[in-house]
C-alpha angles and dihedrals in degrees: 000000000000117000118254114245118235112250125227091243095060090049090052094050092050091052090052092049092050091048092050094049090051091051092050091049089051091050092049093050091047091051092050092050091048090052092051093048091051090052093048093046090049093227091141113093112244121213116252115250113212119207115230114220108231140138114273109236135206125228099251115081119189126200135222113285090017116143115232136174121234106193099226096044107027128222119010136168124231105240099173144007108213139178131221134175116232108182106313094333124095110221126199120199143176125239106212124191115208099195097187091060097031088235133138115208126201111210120179110226091235090056098049095114087106092059124081133182117256118269126276124243088257090056092049090052090050089052090053088052089051092049089055093056124093117271120255110234113198123201094219122112116287092238091059094044090048090055091050092049091049091051091050091049092051094041092086091225109133096209092053089050090051089051091055092051092048095046094048096043111114099179088232141089094206105121093210090064092061134046117237093248091045092051091046092053091047093050092048094051091042093053093046092051091044093053091054092047087053093050094048103038093037094217130127122283089247094056091047091051090052091049094050095041090051091053090047093047090244094119093110092052093055090045091053093048094053 
């Protein structure tokens, strides 16, 4: 079969179609450029974003009756979660009872960075391991060492607390073997650590004391005093 020859009409229509498509492409690209320019120039009206006044919160949320540690005072229990309005801002805060010091603390939720949850069982076991190690005796002046020990006690870090108890432990109850300030710091660190052991292990204070004294090698002392 002989091939059909292309007519002049079909050639013309093709040319028209090609021309139209090119014109459409040019229009599209010009529209895109105009859109970009308007965004850059900032002619478009932006919606107003109103700031809502509210209390900034931290990630950790504690519940009622939770035990927490406040570095300067030790273990406390959350007895209430209350609200108050200061100016236009609603503030939430914890009421924390530190039973050992007969003290109630008020800690705003947005300032709870000082608080920490009580230790885990693994951390308690590590503390017992620290108590079993030999004390580190520094040759620096007592006043400087006392300051370091006090800082460790008030740091809120349980391992540092255990180190103070271990370093100041004399394995004796004879007052002459310890200075007054040394004994005071030991008792302060010992009681802080003991109260956290009680909260975590959920056993009586007597059982906790036996556990700690055994690790410190003070078991014979506690037996003699009974």
